[in-house]
KOLNUMAR-82195 format. One record per residue: x, y, z of N, C-alpha, C in turn; residue in three letters. Coordinates in steps of 0.001 Angstrom, whole numbers, plus 500000, padded with zeros to 6 digits. Example, Ala and Ser with C-alpha at 12.3 -4.5 7.8 and 13.67 -1.06 7.14 Angstrom:
2
513190494310507800512300495500507800513200496700507800ALA512850497750507080513670498940507140512900500030507870SER
# end
This chain:
550
328098571480024089327518572591023077328462573719023009MET328409574619022033329166575914022627328655576960023197ASP328875577662024086328457578697024684328679580097024317LEU327917580407023699327923581844023083327611583041024159GLN328438583863024271328207585487024638328235586556023959VAL326949586946024001326819588274023143326733589689023969ASP326697590756023354327112591968023936325944592066024852ASN324776591396025120323688591960026056323995591078027316LEU324575589899027220324945589068028313326152589533029004THR327073589969028233328305590912028771327855592325029773VAL326904592868029002326367594073029847325625593528031126ILE324812592617031038324157592209032293325132591828033284LEU326054591206032734327010590617033913328147591903034221LEU328017592813033588328659593954034378327730594916035350LEU326525594766034965325685595259035800325485594683036960LEU325475593275036978325388592476038338326664592390038918LEU328010592445038335328987592969039264329441594276039776ALA328667595443038953328707596472039703327973596574040886SER326472596132040724325830595924042105326413595567042997LEU327156594652042725327424593742043651328648594484044456MET329720595362043705330689595916044214330076597061045072ILE328951597791044455328601599033044832327945598695046570TYR327377597354046562326709596690047588327506596557048656GLN328786596309048120329935595378049170330669596632049457ARG330944597634048742332079598477049146331301599873049356PHE330292600552048556330206601556048922328442601992049011PHE327898601168049273326566601367049865326465601929051078SER325580602594051485325613603223052569324574602535053770THR324544602117054959323806601074055812322573602243056247ALA321674601208056504320295601786056802320321602055058221THR319990603366058833319982603569060220319122602253060731PRO319207602029062096318306601178062854317122601987063345LEU316928603146063255315755603963063654315891605415063145VAL314783606068062691315238607223061629315573608289062698HIS316664609265062270317103610322062849316409610957063543PRO315081611105062724314030612451063066313812611809064772LEU313446610391065042312976609846066284313832610108067145LEU315061610491066831316354610833067697316459612223068188LEU315707613053067084316207614366067308315474615032068377GLY314253614455068731313232614859069513312475613434070458LYS313337613376071420312667612343071975312200612360073580GLN311815613701073986310897613989074876309858615338074225SER309041615491074952307809616545074691307651617477075896GLU307599618775075809307170619399076783306006619990076857VAL305515620342077968304208620801078070304100622067077593SER303209622713076918302972624096076694302618625214077520SER302276624780078857302224626045080025303248625635081173VAL303726626488081838304514626158083091304322627157083955ARG304958626971085370304643627844086175305931628910086229LYS305862629839086885306829630530087104308304629828088006VAL309298629799087621310200629302088418310489627894088042GLY309667627389086886309697625979086622310094626092085234GLU310205624590084707310066624465083518308756623899083069THR308581623690081900307418622851081481307445621246081794GLY306807620581081975306572619065082364307290618518080867VAL308140617594081480308805616998080264308012615416080462TYR307865614976079231307471613226078940307981612818077996ARG308188611392078013308882610977076823308079610976075260SER308321611153074349307976611724073129306925610694072561PHE307194609461072945306441608072072655305198608209073385ALA305224608939074439303666608785075491302937609850075244THR303628611015074862303183612362074551302056613281075817GLY301915614384075955301437615233076640299658614729076726GLN299152614733077961297792614124078020297365612957078138GLY298308611621077850297802610615077748298142610241079176THR297144608854079673297494608709081182298662607730081008PRO299617607567082208300623607025082262300249605570082485LEU301070604598081597300962603407082019301039602708083191THR300639601788083832300705601519085214300868599813085589VAL300929599285084058301037597647084021301358597384082596ARG302170596366082432302312595852081177301629595031080332PRO300563594453081327299382593607080751297976593886081679ALA296989593847081054295946593937082053295672592969082926ASN296329591873082783296127590673083731297098591111084897GLY298217591794084893299293591824085735298847593239086840LEU298247592803087886297420593886088486298504594102090197LYS298715592726090582299537592486091836300505591669091684THR301625591609092490302432590725092458302170588955092221VAL301054588997093029300830587483092877300399586943091391SER299841587880090618299683587516089425300953587476088291ASP302422587739088876303690587652088119303349585837087417ILE303213585239088354303224583757087978302091583164087144MET301310583623087382299817583225086947299691583780085667THR300110584793085298300152585447083649301519585354083415THR302588584523083844303966584686083324303972583964081753SER304889584690081005304768584361079514305686583310079271ARG305608582336080009306557580990079597305922580401078447THR306527579831077419305868578914076405305496577631077158GLY305832576917078170305652575722078826305897575742080244SER304727575302081031305054575377082067306239574387082912PRO306590573396081808307397572324082317308764572386081795ALA308961573781081137310199574129080426310917574697081611THR312523574065081988313223574759082863313850575892082600PRO314061576866083290314745577870083266315810578164084393ARG316704578996083879317541579296085136317305580527085853CYS317098580378087347316667581310088096317400581517089548ILE318363582462089035319419582569090579320349581371090357LEU320720580903089236321533579610089075321040578372089661ASP319795578621089695318726577027090078317948577035088599VAL318033575546088438317160575453087311315818575044087716SER314615575747087533313395575512088041312407575713086931LEU311423575016086836310168575210085886309255575855086385THR308532576379085726307107577317086330306010576536087627ASP306054575086087130305428574495088104306156574170089615GLU307598574039089350308223573785090427308530575371091503ALA308652576455090761308425577763091283307304578072091897LEU306251577497091298304557577988092045304492577018093110SER304804575902093058304752575106094260305817575286095448GLU306904576133095116307801576684096077307230577662096901ILE306523578279096108305736579805096548304609579375097262LEU303916578080097067302606577877097866303272577373098969ARG304451576515099179304757575918100254305368576968101237LEU305981577905100647306828579257101634305577579554102686LEU304582580186102463303722580855103432303339579773104436PRO303011578568103811302823577449105037303798576832105766ILE305014577030105388305809576600106301306238577798107340GLY306209579118106610306572580152107604305108580383108810LEU304168579825108303302899579966109455303203578543110395LYS303714577657110190304163576565110864305135576689111920GLN306033577268111342307564577926112044307252579053113084LEU306298579845112699306202581291112989304864581602113445PHE303830580769114007302714581018114175302021582576114244PRO303064583406114663302661585056114862302663585377113657THR303217585093112741303661585801111528302431586401110829VAL301392585287110420300224585496109706299373586549110400GLU298708587610109761298091588567110566296956588857109413ALA296079589824109717295423590547108701295746591594107912SER295317591815106864295938593113106078295812594655106895PRO294775594343107857294328595613108738295490595698109951SER296222594743110336296855594622111024298240593892110459SER299210594110109935299962593380109146301331593213110223PRO301835591968110151303123591700110551304252591389109903THR304995592540109388306145592652108424307324591371108752PRO308032591314107589309034590313107621310251591040107383ILE311194591070108167312297592049108076313545590921107365LEU314160591576106242315006590722105638316483591349105690THR317723590733106052318920591245106019319809590535105406LEU320009590320104251320508589615103196321592589979102688LEU323077589653102588323848590447101789323842590229100343PRO324322591361099419323904591485097968325035590372097354PRO324476589250097360325588588069096889324250587442096076SER324755587071094675324069585914094014324085584664094535PRO324610584409095763324200583300096821323392583521097725ALA322872584572097903321852584623098928320919585489098356THR320387585457097149319386586144096339318313585479096417SER318420584180096360317257583384096075316115583622097306LEU316407583225098789315412583473099493314731584772099350PRO315292586002098947314435587174098967313699587388097848LEU314339586636096793313231586828095505311847585908096015LEU312029584820096627311122584014096811309885584628097794LEU310659585446098618309780586167099807309054587534098985LEU309883588087098155308954589258097050308014588497096756GLN308088587273095859307255587092094868305775586153095517LEU306085586161096797304876585459097716304525586329098957SER304934587779099031304783588621100168303149588785100171ALA302129588584100840300947588870100773300851590038101829PRO299503590910101657299267592209102107299385592025103668PRO299241590686104471299464590815105899300586590423106110SER301577590457105324302868590353105962304073590803104535THR304062592552104915304582593213103753306460593137104330PRO306992593127103329308711593195103604309117594293104117LEU310235594214105015311033595258105206312522595083104870ILE312935595586103804314333595061103295315379596033103586ILE316241595325104247317610596457104576318778596264103644LEU319296597120103284320625597225102300321975596820103236PRO321924597348104351322980597161105416322715596525106796SER323631595947107419323167595845108873323370596723109652PRO323856598159109325323746599296110194322562599697110520THR321443599173109607319911599891109613319390598979110530LEU319599597877111109319110597048111896318242597422113046LEU319183598346113669318644598921114936317246599977114791ALA317689600439113752316466601604113358315266600920113024VAL315489600131111873314325599414111453313636598700112880ALA314067598248113602313467597560114767312546598267115735LEU313005599545115568312181600311116568311583601692115782THR311641601814114967311236602531113816309300602604114011ASN308873603441114340307406603601114100306676603954112996THR307484604270112084306710604701110751306073603264109926ALA306758602079110399305945600663109950305799599974111022HIS304975599234110711304668598046111870305857597327112294PRO306035596779113542306969596289114282307206594874113303THR308507594458113040308654593074112369308414592010113106PRO307642590687112903307269589856113475308129588908113397ASN309275588740112216310511588029111847311407588805111041LEU312527588189111132313793588712111082314417587646110167VAL314787587827108820315571586914108183316803587372107867VAL317658586444108279319190586937108572319916585870107923VAL321494586323107551322404585362106875322729585009108263TYR323475583783108321324196583142109227325355583865109673ALA326307584947108849327309585076109089326910586616110321SER325419586942110302325411587961111323324760587537112476LEU324479586423112631323381585785113501323586586235114912LEU324791586089115492324869586432116589324814587797117021GLU325128588630116347324977590020116386323326590501116376ASP322655589881115291321159590325115062320256589701116443VAL320802588444116843320029587850118149320118588882119232LEU321433589377119437321178590492120415320379591525120315GLU320592592395119021319666593211118633318594593115118702GLN317952591958118231316552591642118486315937591333119568VAL316602590749120596316336590531122111316239591772122702TRP317276592642122424316984594193123136315761594900122594GLU315551594957121367314372595715120826313191594952121014ALA313282593721120895311786592932120867311596592151122042CYS312607591505122210312491590198123274312282588968122495ALA310989588193123047310876587262122482309585587427121717ASP309108588617121017308226588879120142308209588567118586ARG309625588700118604310166588684117084310863587552116750THR310545586561115869311569585472115662312380585613114427GLY313572584995114490314812584800113570314579583503112730VAL314885583721111389314655582754110361316199582914109843LEU317015581747109924318432581980109671318537581225108232VAL318831582198107515319610581625105971321098581339105903VAL321673580073105121322991579816105270323511579134106019GLY322792578069106960323241577648108044322537575814107771ASP322777575581106608322354574045106516322993573073107005ALA324305573422107561325115572677108103324982572751109952ALA324323573490110114323944574193111710325214574175112211LYS326042574871111684327339575424112294326905576200113672GLU326086577097113453325221578220114425324920577419115645LYS324852576109115852323995575532116476323982576307118287HIS325286576702118181325486577085119840324762578502120036ALA324815579259118939323867580595119355322473580471119164ALA322270579491118206320727578888118019320165578602119570VAL320694577474119867320774577211121091320332578066122489ASP321387578971122697321606580043123386320433580673123421SER320133581441122297318694582034121917317453581315122353ALA317366580190121892316131579139122527315809579286123974ARG316853579120124566316574579151126061316334580282126835THR316478581711125647315827582539126476314109582778126072ARG313829582024125108312494581948124658312307582766123414GLY313381582716122580313177583208121443312801582226120180MET312035582300119172311650581407118292312786581550116941LYS313320580567116971314369580379115979314328579158114779ILE314281579399113550314143578284112695315432578672111397ALA315400577612110617316419577813109707315696577752108272ARG316327578271107359315619578467105886315085577112105733TRP316156575924105813315675574488105238314477574099105880GLU314142574052106955313366573679107740311853574459107244GLU311797575246106279310383575711105959310047574479105075ILE310556574100104024310237572891103246309720571370104147TRP310496571331105009310195570426105889308827569888106235GLU308771571408107118307561571406107790306020571613107014VAL306705572193105813305482572544105007305022571640104248ALA305684570438104075305459569353103267304767568179104033GLU305273568211105201304313567562106397303260567976106950LYS302830569377106741301821569638107577300446569511106846ALA299785568950107581298427568384107550297457569487107668THR297404570423106634296427571742106514295929571670105264VAL294845572552105295294189572589104074294673573739103388GLU294705573745102041295099575045101155295118576115101958LYS296507576802101851296381578099102332295722579146101481THR294752579910101879294182581110100889294538582427101542VAL295670582958100898295889584173101104295130585168100973LEU294910586433101637294325587705101597294529588183099925PRO293584588547099276293857589080098086294496590523098227ASP295409590791097233295951592067097257295231592811096536ALA295330594090096950294930595190095799295956596278095609HIS295835596851094709296948597299094051297616598494094583ILE296911598907095493297341600087096823297959599383098077TYR297831598135098414298309597325099178299991597506099380ASP300504597846100518301830597944100688302394596391100505VAL303145596280099530304230595296099219305288595053100125HIS306173596195100316307442596025100981307820597371101391SER308553597645102206309328598880102542310666598849102419TYR311629599817101892313095599612101555313873600992102278PHE314614600504102977315407601504103517316631601842102689TYR317357602767102456318475602960101927319497604526102629SER320473604663102472321419605745102845321932606432101822LEU321352607668101515321629608612100386323136608929100731PRO323563608870101695325354609153102068325546608545103183SER326661608156103550327282607747104773326721608428105924PRO326860609712105805326703610645106914324912611033107029SER324355610723106210322969611190106427321811610127106768SER321127610416107303319727610000107911319188608585106867ALA318929607747107545318379606552106396317125607286106133PRO316903606749104612315152606820104030314292606031103945VAL313248605858104219312357604993104256311277605003102880LEU311376604493101879309992604469100782309181603135100952VAL307992603529100850306853602371100652306608602159099361LYS306267600479099010306173600126097501304871599392097664VAL303986599983096711302684599292096881302615598287095469ASN302016597579095134301541596810094111301397597387093024HIS301003598657092702300964599480091702302369599969091114LEU303355600451091965304346600857092064305218599825091697ASN305276598249091782305860597770091152305075597142089599ILE303998597146089479303585597041087871303983597941087112THR304049599432087690304081600335086820305771600447086441ALA306619599977087339308193599972087162308162598618086107GLY307526597631086046307690596249085178307451597250083830ILE306425597967083937305678598276082563307016599374081803ALA307560600159082635308541600996082092309809600478081620ALA310073599462082539311503598609082306311045598092080774LEU310319597309080815310314596564079304309941597395078429LEU309564598718078859309143599648077373310337599949076935SER311394600245077520312601600290076874313083599690075618LEU312914598297075489312867597381074551312122597638073549PHE312414597471072064311539597126070985311066596043071073PRO309643595963070551308797594850070925309611593158070573ALA310407593275069743311078592142069204312291591897069874ASP312540592885070846313844592426071548313622592347073107LYS312547592153073682312018591996075092312503590681075383ARG312870590714076584313386589347077130311681588344077202PRO312557587247076191311006586396076029311966584682076162SER310719583637076872311140582457076581311362581900075415PRO310930582650074185311262581884072706312562582074072347ALA312985582946072896314482583365072490315365582985073493LEU315033582060074623316011581477075584316644582498076144HIS315904583727076618316713584841077078317249584580078838ASP318205584951079081318668584866080551318981586291080826VAL318423587329081938318848588470082233319856588484083538VAL320881589308083220321788589247084306321879590632084898ALA321804590750086129321928592029086451322750592292087746SER323454593482087775324235593858088627323355594701089912VAL322178595073089790321457595821090648320736594822091776ILE321281594960092987320680593942094017319309593972094126PRO318756593045094678317534592561095057316927593371096143LEU317658594402097173317270594929098159317465596218097992ASN317307596695096256316810597887095946315425597730095492THR314407598725095306313209598897094418313471598609092967PRO314599598969092252314704599006090870315358597429090577PHE316146596995091492316957595527091488315523594308091630GLY314884594775092504313414593879092692312514593910091362MET312455595210090436311544595360089495312445594549088175THR313771594543088140314428593909087237314058592289087274ILE314313591777088746313802590422088485312588590000088385ALA311764590805088747310247590614088904309615590595087466LEU310469591748086521309789591428085260310598590727084300ALA311664589911084680312066588762083761311476587475084230SER310816587409085351310457586095085789308438586335084840ILE308385587341085084306846587429084446307090587540082954TRP308334587811082193308524587792080645308809586513080555SER309257585394081379309409584090081024311003583895080754GLY311737584779081183313492584559080881313632584231082248ALA315329583724082058315982583450083132316484584498083728GLY317045584331085131317538585717085919318905584889086741LEU319880585894086630321118585823087355321433587194087833ARG322324587170088910322450588010089571324280588215089541MET324635589483089301326022590073089065326655590687090470ILE327473590010090998328018590663092506329004590097093418GLY329107589860094447330399589630095075329997587879095142ARG331305587240095203330805585991094960330817585336096529PRO331306586033097242331272585729098779330069586400099224THR328796585446100489327902585970100701328209587212102096PRO328544587957101784329116589170102715329080590755102086ASP328936591253102988328862592949102626330507593387102534TRP330520594338101452331759594912101183331978596177102272PRO333418595678102809333934596287103601334240597765103223GLY334674598710104246334827600094104181336070600192103123ASP336194601006101766337219601312100966337576599835100430ASN336914598754100325337453597570099711337537597823098324GLU338300597366097488338192597345095761337401596240095466GLU336590596417094423335884595084094019336597595002092697GLU336558593526092113336778593399090857335710593062089708ASN335292594087089060334090593973088354334426592627087131GLN335361592779086831335816591773085934335490590179086257ALA336031590110087379335614588773087998334317588275088288THR333304589509088464332080589309088995331617588882087410GLU331966589623086425331166589556084923331675587883084595ILE333051587558084992333404586235084414332631584901085464GLU332220585493086511331618584473087099330046583967086462ALA329777584736085439328519584185084932328825582993083987LEU329995582946083439330321581855082477330149580407082876ALA330219580391084483329674579028084804327997578872085085ASP327550578679084037325955578068083871325453578938082494GLY324458579384082521323493579833081673323770581088081169SER324892581546079988325174582778079602323990583682079782LEU324296585228079885323015585771079897322864586322078456PRO321943586761077933321335587608077057321161589140076761THR320791589614077861320596590559078324321351591007079765VAL322062591920079677323026592476080624322531593915081304LEU322261594006082550321905595048083412323204595401084368PHE324243596417083744325416596375084313325419597796084809ILE326529598078085642326691599467086135327957599826085041SER328497601223085396329468601802084738330861601292084604ALA330965601051086116332185600266086173332472598963085417LYS331371597940085746331452596749084911331565596979083584HIS330877598049083120330821598342081774332373598678081115HIS332867599412081806334224599918081691335241598519081796SER335011597613082706335724596332082853335901595497081643ALA334640595191081297334094594459080026334912595106078994LEU334589596610078655335542597027077578336860597019077697LEU337496597275078535338816596910079075339670595773078325THR338834594691078607339016593211078517338693592785076873ARG337883593433076428337312593603074860338575594415074259LEU339006595697074528340186596162073971341575595265073790HIS341894594601074972342765594090074851342831592816073966GLU341768592203073718341603591032072878341805591989071370SER341335592901071371340968593720070031342230593913069365PHE343270594767070167344468595133069982345720594214069678THR345308592620070163346282591652070152345859590911068744SER344676591056068082344179590511066967344924590932065806HIS345355590319064941346257590632063501345354591346062788PRO343771591019062922343059591738061879342007592783062416LEU342150592967063817341559593772064546341282595224063667GLY342248595908063511342307597070062758341389597327061522SER341605595915060479340793595823059199339451595932059730PHE339040594835060584337511594785060782337023596095061579ALA337449596965062293337207597930062677336908599110061732ALA337993599034060544337711600169059842336488599821058999ARG336383598497058890335041598126057882333794598495058821HIS333809598439060048332496598656060834332113600096061020LYS333270600862061225332964602257061572332089603054060572LEU332197602999059476331451603550058372329863603663058659PRO329475601997058739328169601546059278327676602233060578ALA328825602464061678328152602980063015327917604328062811LEU328665605240061839328283606655061666327210606975061237ARG326591605933060121325152605899059507324202605360060520ASP324245605027062038323533604667062746323062603076062526GLY323814602197061924323745600976061653324692600109062654HIS324268598933063115325197598008063876324377596658063695ILE325358595641063388324813594343063359325881593295063552SER325651592153064022326260591129064005326540590246062974ARG326052590457061975326065589843060666327202590016059861ASP327598589286058815328359589538058034330075588978057943GLY331027589298057318331966588504056977333028588861058408PHE333141590040058515334124590272059680333682590075060877TRP332344590154061289331719589468062649331937588178062518ASP331895587367061681331702586316061677333157585176061891LYS334214586033061092335330585694061422336355586354062169TYR336051587551062437336930588404063430336169588733064818VAL335349589329064740334323590059065947334152588818066882TRP333547587797066449332788586451067045333872586116067843SER335158585709067460335985585002067881336474585798068834GLY336737587581068633337334587981069531336570588322070777LEU335373588259070620334255588619071892334289587331072833ARG334359586233071807333848584721072618334994584353073485GLY336291584893073279337402584659074133337494585703075330GLY337047586414075606336893587185076776335946587034077758VAL336560586740079072335719586860080189334808585490079694LEU335149584371079835334331583161079391333362583413078430GLY333423584253077701332401584350076509331208585249076770GLY331328586097077873329835586526078253329580587784077029ILE330258587985076432330194589141075222329711588092074100ALA329754586883073975329693586455072688328616586607072181GLY328396585608070955327028585543070240325701585446070944ASP325581585171072229324197584878072563324051586523073174LYS324709587179073434324495588399074304323673589723073006LEU322764590103073419321899590922072628321313592138072779ARG321943592326074483321412593895074841322373594094076065GLY322683595387076065323572595720077365322957596838077789VAL322732597450078910322160598441079622322847598774080747ILE323321599971080787324425600635082004323284601410082749VAL323165600887084085322171601391084921323002602332085630VAL322416603332086450323463604352087285324160605529086519GLY325170605721087125326046606803086520326317606309085086ASP326038607275084130326495607148082596328047606904082691ALA328312606272081400329749605828081119330299607247080383PRO331760607370080318332368608503079483331441608695078291PRO331575609924077484331043610111076292331931609246075073THR333214609103075493334020608719074206334117607206074432GLU333226606859075327333344605132075206332287604464074436SER331262605493074421330022605047073666330552604201072212LEU331226604838071400331427604435070240332462603087070331GLY333362603176071231334163601939071343333040600820071955LEU332232600965072431331428599963073094330832599435072017SER330128600402070837329443600027069802330098599042068976HIS331388599174068865332427598913067914332863597532068665LEU333134597230069637333818596014070172332209594933070744LEU331232595731071016330084594611071167329347594616070061LEU329379595217069112328420595040067961327212595129068600SER326708595925069655325454596511070002325330597691070330LEU323989597950070421323807599165070937323969599477072433PRO324110600804072728324444600858074685323435601651075171LEU322138600758075822321432601914076448321674602453077794THR321557603578077854322005604149079297320713604335079970ARG320643604092081324319283603939082307319834604682083454LEU319033605558083820318915606144085416318175605921086093HIS318286605336087211317355604716088233317517605752089607SER316540605292090451316687606142091741316338605098092766SER316875605380094173316297604496095101315020604600095459PRO314399605859094700312902606374095047312178606046093917PHE312463604748092981311603604389092084311344603132091725SER310266602414091634310716601017090978311195600681089428THR311034602255088866311198601948087174312393603003086786GLY312795602891085674313705603796085447313468605097085157PRO314008606376085283313540607730085395313941608456083788LEU315055608316083539315355608540082403316261607357081529PHE315935607222080354316388606035079383316741606516077875VAL317902605902077194318038606606076025317363605429075020THR316929605769073843316462605093073121317223603446072801HIS316576602655072666317470601220072326318008601398071190PHE318143602026070162318941601854069161319732603062068851TYR319919603913069760320807605243069841322221604824069709ASP322398605174068494324006605055068210324632606166068269LEU324302607327068623324957608531068323326293608731069527GLN327111609011068813328598608798069675329706609763069061SER330532610165069968331875610357069215332654609524068318PRO333384609607067634334178608633066777335112607820068208SER335211606490067842335606605632068751337010606047069121PRO337171606008070498338647606323070897339211604951070851ASP340092604413070378340578603212070544341775603250071560LEU342212604363072266343259604095073267342614604183074475SER341411604227074825341058603932076336341607605091077202LEU341594606300076290341847607367077126340774608336077166ASN339769608167078098338308608767078139338138609980079280PHE337709611131078844337523612329079681336798611852080505SER336572612802081767335485612652082736334027613288082168SER333766613500080938332484614030080695331768612670080255ASN330317612872081196329184611555080876328657611688080182LYS328107610610079469327223610472078479325988610972078772ALA325013611604077987323693611670078584322702610388078722HIS321771610512079653321004609400080150319606609287079242CYS319427610067078546318099609878077739317263610972078297GLY315776610691077519314650611454077849314041610903078929PRO312865611425079697312272610955080772311721609413080116PRO311655608260081018311301607183080656309574607243080364ALA309073606091080090307602605822079329306532606332080275SER306599606268081462305446606607082419306002607603083722ASN307004608445083399306944609642084456307012610993083716VAL307146611909084364306912613083084200308093613870084911GLU308895614887084143309877615497084751309655616605084548VAL310273617667085406310307619112085757311693619749086488LEU312049621030086075313223621770086597312513622668087330LEU312773622747088715312242624141089337313532625116090314ASN313438625865090480314555626855091000314473627941090662GLY315638629107091462315317630389091339316330630722090120PRO316883629956089645317994630000088425317463629190087004ASP316438628741087198315767628240086075315820628885084695VAL315149630186084965314604630949083569315951631573083051GLU317054632115084437317953632678084156318862632005083280ALA319329630916083670320252630051083123319701629706081488THR318482629440081303317856629224080234318142630139079219GLY317579631472079413317613632852078808319283632960078159GLU320176632869079525321525633561079077322659632357078429GLU322765631442079126323475630177078742322643629087077581HIS321357629118077587320886628170076885320851626855077175GLY321129626712078803321073625281079563320254625491080626VAL319409624676081001318468625003081890319234623888083142LEU318968624969084379319836624426085729318602624396086581LYS318219623590087270317550623495088603317718622103088992GLY316466621870090275316419620906090806315224619856090161ARG315723618597089923314863617583088992313738617081090021VAL312464617337089548311162616784090263310600615748089045TRP310441614592089723309626613694089007308516613019089906VAL307688612630088917306307611950089408305531610875088336ARG305176610214088645304643609111088191304365607842088798GLY303488606765088408303178605650089076304373604935089766PRO305458604819089164306625604254089922307393605040090707SER307097606342091282307973607009092027307364606575093319VAL307775606374094297307448605830095543307171607087096597LEU306378606577097796306558607625098574307350607515099981GLU307952608659100130309067608312101315308067608690102618ILE308233607487103492307275607220104850307726608640105714VAL306940609649105937307275610709106950307924611933106144GLY307640611519104546308409612782104097307935612924102237GLY306649612658102484305763613161100894306425612100100131GLY306156612482098559306515611707097647308499611947097400LEU308826610860096922310213611007096586310530611984095230ALA311549612772095283311753613505094345313262613583093952ASN313578613922092878315043613711092590315814614926092954GLY
# end
């Protein structure tokens, strides 16, 4: 039959074509978050003391609201992490420190661990009123993180952990009277000889030694020599052998209270300063988990439904590194660590290859959420920039994405992302920045301001900046997850030394500045300068020094 086209049909077709052209080339992208929410991200109290600023809180928390101490009502202590874990099915395996484990298997391991320790070291178990701590000295490497994570998950109030970040602190920890003397030292095999001598000099045969990383029994000479002196020594692998063979009734661990001590952390603020000891209780940990998860929008939090794998560069021998790991386990996500491939400590002035550390994640489950340092972020951007500049359509793809970035919108959907950006990112560092990645958080020192726009462009993801501290289990300052405010991207990688801001206070901390110059600088220059003080349920107590402050 004949097809007739009248004037009305032509007009409708022209309107449709016009709408498509406008939507494709001229429409303005919708911001991911309303600009008003980014204009005021903190709220200050209406009163203040002389020499101090008002108390700043997160705008979402507001003044007068109780600070959050746990992410869910059922999570009150660390022992609740596995019982209230948000996994879809207990039989579904997930990657935990490069080991595929189901929740059932992990729970069984955590059940056997205290049984095995009690069989090998009978003096370890004590009452909460007279605890016998376990001291750990393990290098910050992905290869040695699993034993420390298991100890952190299973630590009862009768055996708190004493966690050391460096071998130089061992002598101090063995003789420090600020905490109970450790009854067991967990050490990596490479340090065994030196540790045995220090333990013998400080504690004689009262303290046992558990060796990690000596499955082949290469250190048998040192072990046999120490045993002849009466020291109790065992290997990590023996825990499971004796625990499975033990004919004991079900071990009933004492219930932990939210204020019971879970662990002690040593830190060195600077190489020339004295070590600082902080005490972590269960309330600090649950508050840190709550603050960490609050930085994600509800639909972006790590979840088993999204098959998330969290990769973190923050070692487990720090309070915040432990929080990231425990939050990932509780959320039902997988967990991987970024760090030195060799199980040892970095030497003085040793240069680390951040690109190699990131690329090592390609061997296994690819991460969906990255917690990285500014140096790792710079290494990732450098590799992505090399791929971008060598792509024939890179400049056209960037020209198309930049207007949306200026409007506060970013997405991995669309023609250019599918045919240009996806392949560009997937060929870098083993595909770490590929389509599976959906969140990048820079922890610690903030990256240069000029790098923010380039990061948004090359990753097609928002870049969250988070400031942490050795004196807190949670973040202190953190930017909005969808904050895309940045200067125009510098495509030359020539960044200045100016650091980007690290955002307003986290969801459950209060911040103020004090000092003699607070009022003067505020009035004359419009810039507040002073000493930062932070308080909240995630801020730790310095043993012998009151509460931690910034």
